[in-house]
C-alpha positions as CSV (number, residue, x, y, z in Angstrom):
1,X,0.0,-0.1,0.0
2,X,1.2,3.7,-0.6
3,X,1.6,6.1,2.0
4,X,-1.6,8.1,1.4
5,X,-3.7,5.5,0.1
6,X,-6.6,4.2,2.5
7,X,-8.1,0.7,2.6
8,X,-11.6,0.4,1.0
9,X,-14.3,1.1,3.3
10,X,-16.3,-1.8,4.0
11,X,-20.1,-1.6,3.3
12,X,-22.8,-1.5,6.2
13,X,-24.3,-4.5,4.7
14,X,-21.0,-6.6,4.9
15,X,-20.8,-5.4,8.7
16,X,-24.5,-6.4,9.4
17,X,-23.9,-9.5,8.0
18,X,-20.7,-10.4,9.7
19,X,-22.3,-9.2,13.1
20,X,-25.4,-11.4,12.7
21,X,-23.3,-14.4,11.6
22,X,-21.1,-14.0,14.7
23,X,-23.9,-13.9,17.0
24,X,-25.8,-16.8,15.5
25,X,-22.5,-18.9,15.6
26,X,-22.3,-18.0,19.6
27,X,-25.9,-18.8,20.0
28,X,-25.5,-22.3,18.3
29,X,-22.2,-23.1,20.4
30,X,-23.9,-21.9,23.4
31,X,-27.0,-24.0,22.5
32,X,-24.8,-26.9,21.6
33,X,-23.1,-26.8,25.0
34,X,-26.6,-26.4,27.0
35,X,-28.0,-29.4,25.1
36,X,-24.9,-32.0,25.8
37,X,-24.9,-30.8,29.6
38,X,-28.7,-31.5,30.0
39,X,-28.8,-34.9,28.0
40,X,-29.4,-37.9,30.8
41,X,-26.1,-40.0,31.2
42,X,-26.4,-43.4,29.5
43,X,-26.0,-46.2,31.9
44,X,-22.5,-48.0,31.9
45,X,-22.6,-50.8,29.6
46,X,-22.3,-53.1,32.5
47,X,-25.4,-52.1,34.2
48,X,-28.3,-54.0,32.7
49,X,-31.3,-55.0,34.1
50,X,-33.2,-58.6,34.7
51,X,-34.8,-58.5,31.5
52,X,-31.8,-58.0,29.8
53,X,-29.8,-60.6,31.4
54,X,-32.5,-63.0,30.6
55,X,-32.3,-62.4,26.8
56,X,-28.6,-62.2,27.0
57,X,-28.9,-66.2,29.0
58,X,-31.3,-67.3,26.3
59,X,-29.2,-66.3,23.3
60,X,-26.3,-67.6,25.0
61,X,-27.8,-70.9,25.6
62,X,-28.7,-71.1,21.6
63,X,-25.0,-70.4,21.0
64,X,-24.0,-73.1,23.3
65,X,-26.4,-75.5,21.8
66,X,-24.9,-74.6,18.4
67,X,-21.5,-74.9,19.1
68,X,-22.1,-78.5,20.9
69,X,-24.0,-79.6,17.5
70,X,-20.7,-78.2,15.5
71,X,-18.2,-80.0,17.8
72,X,-20.5,-83.4,17.2
73,X,-20.5,-83.1,13.8
74,X,-17.0,-84.0,13.6
75,X,-17.7,-87.2,15.5
76,X,-19.4,-88.4,18.7
77,X,-18.9,-85.7,21.5
78,X,-17.2,-87.2,24.3
79,X,-17.0,-86.0,27.8
80,X,-13.3,-84.9,27.4
81,X,-14.3,-83.2,24.2
82,X,-17.0,-81.4,26.0
83,X,-14.4,-79.5,28.1
84,X,-13.1,-77.8,24.8
85,X,-16.5,-76.7,23.2
86,X,-16.3,-73.0,23.5
87,X,-18.6,-70.9,25.9
88,X,-20.4,-68.1,24.6
89,X,-19.5,-64.6,25.8
90,X,-21.1,-63.0,28.9
91,X,-23.0,-66.4,30.0
92,X,-21.4,-68.9,32.3
93,X,-22.0,-72.6,31.4
94,X,-21.9,-75.3,34.1
95,X,-22.4,-79.0,32.6
96,X,-24.5,-80.8,34.8
97,X,-25.0,-84.0,33.1
98,X,-23.8,-85.9,30.1
99,X,-25.1,-89.0,28.5
100,X,-24.7,-91.0,25.1
101,X,-27.0,-93.8,24.1
102,X,-27.1,-95.2,20.7
103,X,-27.0,-92.1,18.3
104,X,-28.0,-89.6,20.7
105,X,-25.8,-87.7,23.1
106,X,-27.6,-85.6,25.8
107,X,-25.7,-82.8,27.5
108,X,-27.6,-80.9,30.6
109,X,-26.2,-77.7,31.7
110,X,-27.0,-74.7,33.8
111,X,-26.7,-71.1,32.1
112,X,-25.7,-68.0,34.1
113,X,-26.0,-64.2,33.3
114,X,-25.1,-61.5,35.9
115,X,-26.7,-58.2,35.9
116,X,-27.1,-54.8,37.9
117,X,-24.7,-52.3,39.4
118,X,-21.2,-53.5,39.6
119,X,-21.4,-53.1,43.4
120,X,-24.7,-54.8,43.9
121,X,-24.6,-58.0,40.9
122,X,-27.7,-60.1,40.6
123,X,-27.8,-63.5,38.8
124,X,-30.3,-64.9,36.3
125,X,-30.0,-69.0,35.8
126,X,-31.7,-71.2,33.7
127,X,-31.4,-75.1,32.9
128,X,-31.2,-76.5,29.6
129,X,-31.1,-80.0,27.8
130,X,-29.6,-80.3,24.2
131,X,-30.3,-83.4,22.5
132,X,-27.7,-84.3,19.5
133,X,-29.1,-86.9,17.3
134,X,-27.3,-88.7,14.7
135,X,-28.7,-87.9,11.3
136,X,-30.7,-84.6,12.7
137,X,-29.5,-81.7,11.0
138,X,-29.8,-79.6,14.2
139,X,-29.5,-79.5,17.9
140,X,-32.9,-80.1,20.1
141,X,-32.6,-77.9,22.9
142,X,-35.1,-77.5,25.7
143,X,-35.0,-75.2,28.6
144,X,-35.9,-77.2,32.1
145,X,-37.3,-76.5,35.3
146,X,-34.2,-75.1,37.3
147,X,-34.8,-77.7,39.8
148,X,-33.8,-80.3,37.2
149,X,-30.4,-78.9,37.1
150,X,-30.1,-78.0,40.9
151,X,-30.5,-81.5,41.7
152,X,-27.9,-83.0,39.4
153,X,-24.5,-84.2,40.2
154,X,-22.1,-84.0,37.3
155,X,-22.7,-86.9,34.6
156,X,-26.2,-87.5,35.8
157,X,-29.5,-86.7,34.0
158,X,-32.9,-85.6,35.1
159,X,-35.5,-87.9,35.4
160,X,-37.5,-87.3,32.1
161,X,-38.9,-90.4,30.2
162,X,-39.8,-88.2,27.3
163,X,-35.9,-87.9,26.5
164,X,-35.3,-91.5,26.0
165,X,-31.8,-91.2,27.6
166,X,-30.8,-92.7,30.7
167,X,-27.5,-90.9,32.7
168,X,-25.0,-92.4,34.4
169,X,-23.4,-91.4,37.8
170,X,-19.9,-90.9,36.6
171,X,-18.0,-87.7,37.2
172,X,-17.9,-85.8,33.9
173,X,-14.7,-84.7,32.7
174,X,-16.2,-81.4,31.6
175,X,-17.4,-80.9,35.5
176,X,-13.7,-81.6,36.6
177,X,-12.4,-78.7,34.8
178,X,-12.3,-75.7,36.8
179,X,-13.7,-72.8,34.9
180,X,-15.1,-69.6,35.8
181,X,-18.7,-69.3,36.0
182,X,-19.3,-65.9,34.4
183,X,-17.3,-64.8,31.4
184,X,-18.2,-61.2,31.8
């Protein structure tokens, strides 16, 4: 710029637009901060209710039945092989019974899922029986009454004539494997 030359004057319209734009931007930023500050905090992912834990338990039971079926496709599932079947995440599995009669293998287990605040954890449990029948293209899974799992020792079956399977009283190899109940 030369010494006697002054910069061009800004028009009144330009100054009005710039002033309104700056004010509008400030209002938007303040509004965004206010909205973010007043939103309720979402609960931590570990805090769930009994319904959510029950849904997770049901999904884990289906997943475990599918994994048992996949393990049995390679040949008959054995008690030792049962310990190698991967457990579903977020659900604890305790094998309560294992038996094989002819082409049918029956696994009875209890499933456990935890819920609630980390300082006050509660547990939902359910008992299941999976029948792996040779020639059937899917596992036959059934939810049992909880008393059917609580009265079982390792290697035994619930007294249910509809299952057609008779259980032994030998301790199962899977029951002898020490695993944490809940994989959370």
